[in-house]
C-alpha positions, 0 to 999 in steps of 0.5 A: 278686177273682174275677169273678162268673158275670155278668161272664163272657162268655156262650157263643153256642149254634149249631145247624145246621138246616133250617127247615120250608118252607111250607105244611108249616110252617103245617100243623105250626103248627096242630097245635102250637097244639092241644098241651095246656095248659102246652105252649108251641107253637113258631111255624111260622117256628121249626119246624125239623129240627136236624142238630147243635147246639153251644155256643161256637165257637173264635176263627177257626173261623167262616169255615172252618165256613161254608166246610165247610157250603157244601161239604156243601151242594154235595155233597148234593141236596135231600131229601124228609122224611116226618114220621110220628107224634109223641112226647115226650122226657122233658124235655117236648119234643113232636115230630113224628118224621122217618123216618130215610131214607138221604138224611136220615141221610147229610146229618146224618153229613156235617154232623157230619163237617164239624164234627168236622173243625174240632175242634168237640165231638161231639154230647152226645146221639144224633141223633134226626130230629124237629121239635119242635112245643112244649115243656112241663114234664118228663114231658109226654105227646104228645097222641093226635092226633100218632099220625096225623100224616103229611106230606112236604116237600122240604128244599133248604136248611139254615142255621147259626143262633144260639140261646139266650135270644135269637131265632134269628139266621141266620148263613148259609143253604146250598143243597142242590145235589148 
């Protein structure tokens, strides 16, 4: 007898992200609350910039992954992120655009290299620096007020978290110390 899909163990989804610090998270949360009807806004405590996401983790890889990300944090200094404007992905996510500064792109590349060195699959889509404010149905358009968005904040940490159908669970935080 063949096992059903419900008998299969669920694959844990992970992401490496920096959560937006206060008071910027509150300000962005107020913008998210103004998104059009049919768009589910993200709460301020869930607003983050995703560096990389991936599904599943081969057995025995968690400890080396945490060590590799710790090393990334030791090499990379805190960075200033500037959000300018916003938009929407075709699938319905409405976002604030993070300017792709050299420091931002270097941190993302370093995280990507650390995951690649452990044999984790490459990202399935190109890195687009952004903070998702809310998610609506496919084809949702960004409201005009996002075009005037301009804010800066300093990121001094990132985290390995799990996601999926459950609330985010922090696996470990990493300081940017370089």
